[in-house]
N, C-alpha and C positions, 0 to 999 in steps of 0.2 A: 931647393933642398928637399930631399925625400923625407917624408914622415910616415910612420907606420903606427897603426892603432889596432890592438887586439880587442875582440869583443866575444862574449859568450858566457854561458852559465858558470858560476863559480863552484857549484856543487853538482856532482854526478853520482848516481848510485852504481854500485858494483854490477858488472855484466852489461851495463848500458854503453851507448856510444857517446863519446865526448866530441863536441863539434865547436870549433872556434873559427872566427873570421878575422882576417887582417885587412883593414882598409888602408889603401896607399894613397898618399897625396904628394904632389910635387914631382911625380914621375909616373910613366905608364908601365904597367906590368907586361905590356907587349913590346916594349922597346928592345931592340936587338941586343943580345948578350947580357940581358939582365936576368939574374937568377934569384928566386925568392924562397926563403927557407923558414922552417919551423924548428925551434930549438927549445929545450926545456931544462929546468934545473930542479930536481927533487930536493927536499929539505936536507941540508947537510952534505949534499953531493955536488959534483961538478956539472958543467954544461953538457948536454947530450943532444947532438944533431939528430933530428927525426926524419927530415926529408926536405926536398927542394922541388919547386916547379920552375921550369925554364920559361923564357920569353916565348918559346915555341909551343909551350904546353906540355912538353916532355916532363916526366916526373922521375925522381930518384929517391930511394928510401933507404934508411938504415936497415941493414940485414936483420938486426935483432927485433925490429918493429914492423918489418915489411908486411907480414901477414895480417896485421891489424890496422895499418895506416893507409889513408887515402888523402891526397892533396889535389884539390881542383881549383878552378878559377872562374870568376865572372868578369869578363873583360869590360862589359858594359858598366859595371860598378867599380871597376879597378880594385877588385878584391880577390884574395885567395883564401881558401878554406882548408882547415885540417879536420879530418875525422879519424878518431882512434876508437876502435871497437873493443868490446869485451874488457872494459877497464876493470882494474883492481885497485886497492889502496896504494899499491906501488906506483901507480900512475899519477899520484898526487904530486904536483909540482907547480912551479911558476912557468908558464908557457910564453915564449917570445916569438914574434915574427921578426925576420932579419933580412936585410939586403946590404951587402957591400959596406959593412961597418956601421950601417944604420940599424938601430934596434927600436922595436916598439917598447912601450913602458913595461910590458909584461902583465900577465893576468894569472892570478892564483886560481888553480883548479884543485878542488879536494874531492877525492873519491871516498864516499862513505854512505852507509845506509842510514 
């Protein structure tokens, strides 16, 4: 069974870059046709897909976030990483990593000075 665990700072200052890592167990991020995603939920709002990295390393981003988002991976550690630049308080949210109906527990990130 695949398990995902997010990690990263819970507080980021405005204009800085948010960086989160998802560590995957029970499956390889290189397995063919596996797609790994980042999704967030701002307070009081719905889920928002941010982007996906494929088994091949190809990446796909939400058009609304594309200019600020980068997803990469470290296959040796079976991890994939989210970077969101130039954050504002509106980027405050619970951030989840996701694969095929498997969710990480989520990590709260607050953007505040």
